[in-house]
C-alpha positions in Angstrom: 94.1 37.1 -6.0 97.4 36.8 -4.4 98.7 36.9 -0.9 101.8 39.2 -0.7 104.8 38.7 1.6 103.9 41.6 3.9 101.7 42.2 6.9 100.0 45.4 7.7 99.9 47.8 10.7 97.1 50.3 11.0 98.0 53.4 13.0 95.1 55.0 14.9 95.5 58.3 16.6 94.7 58.6 20.3 93.7 61.5 22.5 97.2 63.1 22.9 97.5 63.4 19.1 94.1 64.9 18.9 94.9 67.4 21.6 98.1 68.5 19.8 96.3 68.8 16.4 93.5 70.9 17.9 96.0 73.3 19.6 97.9 74.0 16.4 98.0 77.8 15.7 96.4 77.3 12.3 93.7 74.9 13.4 90.6 76.2 11.7 88.0 74.0 13.4 88.3 71.5 16.1 88.3 67.9 15.0 87.1 64.9 17.0 88.9 61.6 17.6 86.2 60.0 15.5 87.3 62.2 12.6 90.9 61.1 13.0 90.3 57.4 13.2 87.9 57.4 10.3 90.7 57.2 7.8 94.0 55.9 9.3 97.4 55.2 7.9 98.1 51.6 6.9 101.7 50.6 6.7 103.1 47.4 5.1 105.6 45.7 7.3 107.6 42.5 6.9 105.5 39.4 6.9 104.8 38.5 10.4 102.3 36.1 12.1 103.1 37.0 15.7 101.8 40.3 17.3 104.9 40.7 19.5 107.2 40.4 16.5 105.1 42.9 14.6 105.2 45.3 17.5 109.0 45.0 17.6 109.1 45.8 13.8 106.9 48.9 14.4 108.9 49.9 17.4 112.1 49.9 15.4 110.5 52.5 13.1 108.3 54.2 15.6 110.0 57.6 15.5 109.8 57.7 11.7 106.1 56.8 11.9 105.5 59.5 14.5 107.1 62.1 12.4 105.2 61.0 9.3 101.9 61.3 11.2 102.9 64.7 12.5 103.9 65.8 9.0 100.6 64.6 7.5 98.8 67.0 9.8 101.3 69.9 10.0 104.2 70.5 7.7 105.6 73.3 9.9 108.1 71.3 12.0 108.6 74.1 14.6 105.0 73.3 15.7 105.8 69.7 16.4 106.5 68.4 19.9 110.2 69.0 20.6 111.1 65.8 22.5 109.8 63.1 20.1 110.5 59.5 21.2 109.3 56.0 20.4 107.4 56.1 23.7 105.5 59.2 22.5 104.5 57.2 19.4 103.0 54.5 21.5 101.3 57.1 23.8 99.8 58.9 20.8 98.8 56.0 18.6 97.2 52.6 18.8 98.5 50.0 16.3 96.4 47.3 14.9 98.2 44.4 13.2 97.1 42.0 10.5 99.2 39.2 9.3 97.7 38.6 5.8 97.6 41.1 3.0 95.8 40.2 -0.2 96.3 41.9 -3.5 93.3 41.2 -5.8 94.8 43.1 -8.8 97.1 41.9 -11.6 98.9 45.1 -12.2 102.1 46.1 -10.5 102.0 48.2 -7.3 103.4 51.7 -8.0 105.6 53.2 -5.4 105.4 56.9 -4.6 108.1 58.7 -2.6 106.7 60.5 0.4 
């Protein structure tokens, strides 16, 4: 096993994201917050052992992460909130930071373009 030179941020949706998702015109059935936080996005960030520094790293990319989360739920961008900001990201998501990432496998990590 190897420790890698990254930390991880787990992005957990909050009530405002749930409200938006349930109001989408093509929403077939209402989902719960429990449904959304059951399988969250994990993002590798620069190695960081301080929560404040990790928050600053995420904040620098917050708008990108917000749009990625919106896209993962709805690809029709006209249905996205119009005034997207970093503040909206923090209002709509909790972020859990972890400073150590372990890779137990020997094979190389394969990158996929989103």
